[in-house]
Every structure is written in C-alpha cells, then in structure tokens.
C-alpha positions, 0 to 999 in steps of 0.5 A: 295226566296232570295231578289234581291241585288243591288250595287249602284256605284257613283263617287262624292258628287253630284252623291252620292246625286242623287244615294240616291234619286234613292235608296229612290224612289226604296225603296218606291216601292220595299222594299225587295231589298237589297241595298249597295253602293260603293262611288268611291270618298269621304267617302260616307257621303250622303249614311251614313246619310241615313243609306245605307251601303257602301262596302268601303269608296271612294278615297280621292285623290289630284285631288278630282276625277277631273283629267280629267280636268287636266291630269297632276293630274293623276300622283299626284293621282297615288302617292296618292294611285290611283292604290291601291284605284282602285284595292281595289274597283274593288276587292270589286265589284267582291267579292260582285257579287259572291253572285249574284245581279245587279249593278246601276252606277250613274255619268260618265264613271267611275262607268259605267266601274266598272259596266261592270267590275262586270260581272253582269247585270247593268244599268246606270244613266248618270248625267255628260254628256249632248248633250248641252255640244257640241251643244250650242245655238246661242249666248252661249259659242262656242265649237268645238267638237273633232272628236270622239264626233261628233254626240254624246257627249258620246265617242265610248267606252262609247257607247260600254259599253252601248250596251253590252247585260248585260246593261239593261237600260241607263237613260240620263239626258235630251231629247237631249242626249237621242235622240243622243244615240238612234242612236245606239242599246242602251236601252235608257229611257228618263225619266228626270233628278233625280238631281231635286228630294229630294230638298223640303224644310224641314221648319227647316230654318225659316229665318223670325225668324232673324227679317231681311227683305232683299232686295235680298237673294243670295245663295253662293255655294263654292263646296263640295271638300276640299281644293278647296272649301275653296279657292272658298269660299275666291273668293266668299267673295271677289266677294260679298265684294262690295255689303255689304257697299251699302244701300241695305240689302242682305241676303247671305245663304251658304248651305255647303256640309257635308264634309266641316268644319266650322272653315276655312269658319268662319276664312275667314268671320271674316278676311273680316269684318263679325262679328258673331251674336247670332242666334235664336235656331229655325234655327237649329244650323246655324251660323249668321254673320253681315257686314254693312247692310247685313247678312250671314247664314252658314247652311247645309240645301241646300233645304231650302236655294235653295227655299228661294234664289233669285239667286246664286253665285256658283262655284260648279257642281251638286248644280249649276245645281239644282239651274238652274233647280229650276229657280234660275239664277246663277253667276259663275266664274272660280277658281283654280281647280281641279274641277272648272277650266276655262274649267269646268266653260265654259262647265257648261255654255254651258250645262246650257245656259242663266241661267248662267252668267259666269264672268272672275273675282269677281269684275264683280259681282255687275254689273252682279247682277244688270242685273240679277235682271232686268229679270223676275222670269218667264223667269229664271224658263222657261229657267231652265225647258228647260235645266233641265226638271221637278222634279219626275225623280227619281220615274220614273226611280225607276219604270223601275228599279223595273221591271228590279230587279224583272225580275229574 
C-alpha cells in the first residue's frame, strides 16, 4: 500500500514553527505518512532545521507578508514579484496533488485558500484569528467590529472555505472561537492552541555559569522578519536604556529568530554603550554584553530563555503569545511595521487581555515594569491559561489528523 502523502502549507516564521510541532507529533503517531511543506513567506528555516522537505522557498516581499496591515503595501509586493511567487506556489500545489495526498493549512486565510485551491481534501489549523479580537473584556482595548465580522471573527468567505465537503477538520486556537464557528456546519475540533508546544527548555543555556545573579530577567523579542526586526531592536534598546544605570541588576535575554543576522544587532548594542564580554563555552555560542550593572545575552534558544525570564518586552507575533501562554507578562509598543504597527499592537492587546501592557513610547517602560513586578506570578499564569489554554494541543490535533489520514 502506498503511504499517505501530506502537504503542510504555512505562512510565516511563527506559523512554520507551529506546523513543525504538528508534523513531529503526527510523526510520532504515524511514521508512514510522507510529509512535505510549502512555506508561503520566508525560506522555511523551521522546516529545514527539522529536515522536513519543502516544495519551494517562500516569498521574500517588502511587506513581509503583512500587507493586510497596510493595503498600500500590496503595490510594493506586486512590484517585488508577488504575482510570480503566488503563481509558482499554486502551480507547485496542483502538481503535488496530482500524485494524490491531502493538505494541512496552518495560519490564516491564505494557506486555507491554497488548501481549497489544491482540489483535494484538507484541514485547517487557525492560529491567526480569535474571537477575543472582537470581544474584549471590560477595561480592555475597545473595538467596533465591521459588519461582516459580527457574530464571528472569521469572514463569510473564510467560513465558506471551512464548510466545503473537502474540508475535514478546522482547529481554532481557543474555545470562544470554536464556539463561534459551531454556529455553521463546520467540522470544528476544540483541542487547544499548538503554539504552546515545543517550548521545553533544552538545558543548553545554563545561565548560572555566567556567575551573575540578576534582580530581574527580561526577555527581549524584536520579531522575526528583517529589516523590521532590526528597527524594533533599536526601539527596544532605547526602552531599556533607563534601566541599566540604576542599582538593580538586570539580565536581558534575546532569543533571536533564525532568519536574523547578528552583526546589525551587535552594532546597535555597541552604539548604546553595551560592551562585548567573554562568555562560558557551556552557553553554546551565545553572545554576552555588559552595561553598568546589567548583562545581555544574545542566543537562539527561545525555549530556554522563555522559561528563565520573569517577563518580556516584545514587538513580535507568535512569540509574544507564547510568552503569555507560559505565564509571562509582556510589555509591548507599536513600531513602524509592516507587522508591528499600532493596528497590530492594539489587536494583539485585545487578544491577550491583561497579560499585555501596551505602551505608546519606549520611555514608559520603567514605570510599566515597576507595576508588573507588583503583581503575583500566579495571576499572570492564570490569565495566560485563560487566553492561550494548556500545552499538549499538537498531540491532540495529531490524533485527529492521524484518523483522517488513515481514512483512505
């Protein structure tokens, strides 16, 4: 019998990471499935690191895939080859389907649309939209939904794609979104948010070896897409600048996305007065900097940093949500985009509720930090679970996908 083939389509660094978690969970259950990936944005580094073959690299466009945040960027993307990228990817999907197989879309409506276009059976893991975006609780960022969003955060045409006979499973990110979608004949599975899986520490970032005992450990997250992430990095460094001259000992950890390069980040640090320091070999190639009484570590080990941090200063998408899900409060502030604009930042604040402290400008960080440190860790953990659920969703979703894939 020929093995079942599965094509996983995702559209962004965070979505690729979620898709990898799902693929790994599925692989543990059903090793005979032949899996390939199609990253729509970026080069698919997350897939490459786990040796998951890709049909084609994703698009590297001026908007970074976030043209919906500013429709004027569509023209920039068009000039940057949007149509050529899209046509090539659609051709890749149709060619792949000719040999038989099924499609798993991870992210937002774009991979969902690709899955429908494939002409074969498909499932959808919706990581981008939540009913919390349009139903904030009292005291949170207000929002007036557009008429086509009333009743459900997913647009009518997105729900139409989910109602097609070839769509065999829709996995929303939280219960309130699942409940909203159940008003239509959509095969909804309320199994939780797979963003919280694959975050276990590796133990390969032993910060005790630094011989430095901090008063507070802060995770810095500038995002994953260049050049925006480099601009965000400069803004974050400006935000923490008032903290370093004080008598408290801060340890800043920056877990960098694989697509980012170290030289621009190091140059910004040095220009802000941070001095490179020797670092123990046990920290696995991380970079260490010193400024007054504080230290800053540049590394790629997100899980290790996340578990050791007290809170985060973030201008990121998925990584911010993962921080909240693990009970870490987050300070956030809008940037210049294309992703982390005021529109995106306010939407994220609605999504994550009290877990996010959204500021207007970097100078407000010291005050916000003092207020956050007065709130108990237990409350942050409870609020995080309320919005993001519990880990283990990847395996629960993989169980349903296994049955679907084995059903010839």
